[in-house]
N, C-alpha and C positions, 0 to 999 in steps of 0.2 A: 616441348611442343613449340617453343619459340623457334627452334632450329627448323622445324618443318615449315612454319610460316615464312621464315626468311628464305628458305630454299626455293619456295614457290616463286619468289620474286626475282631470283637471280637469273641472268641471261645464260643461255646454253654454253657459250664460250667460257665464261667465268666459272660456271659449275664444273665443266669438264677439266679446266685447268686445275682446280682444287682436287677434283676426283683423281686425276692421273698422278698428282703428287702425293696422294694418300693422306691429304689433310683431314678428311672427315674421320677416318679410322684413328688417326693420331690424336685428334681432339677428343674423340669418345674415350680412348684409352687413357690419355694423360690428364685431361681436364675433367671429364665426367667420371672417370674411374670405373668404366664399364667395359671390361675386356671382351665380354660376349658380344655386345653391340659392336665393338671395334672389329672383332673377327668377322661378323656378318658384313659390315661395311667394307672391309678389306676384300672380301670375295667379289663384291660388286666393283670395287675400284680396280681389281686385277683383270676383269673381263672386258677387253677392248671391243667386244662385239655388241655390248649393250649401249643403246643410244642415250642421250642426255635425259629425255623424259622418263624412260624406263629405269635408269639408274636412280634418278631422283625419287621415283615412286617406290622402288625397292628399299632404299634407305629410309624413306619416310615410313613405310610399313614396319620396318624393324624398330624404329623409334616408337611408333604408336603401340606396337605389341608390348613394349616394356614400360611405357610411361603414360598410358591412359587407363582409366578405370573402366572395366567391362560394364556394359549396360545391362 
């Protein structure tokens, strides 16, 4: 969840730079050891039509689905 909090505070240019370099999926795959989350992030990273806000939201939703307790 810390990732989601930090992502909200990153400016769009920095977010997109990391997104286009596939840094998020790499981090999820290699550091978090979550290949499913990495795959979902990779789909977002590969879609150049998604704007920064939408890509941030889609990746945050993927993280939240896996790492928050249902209410």
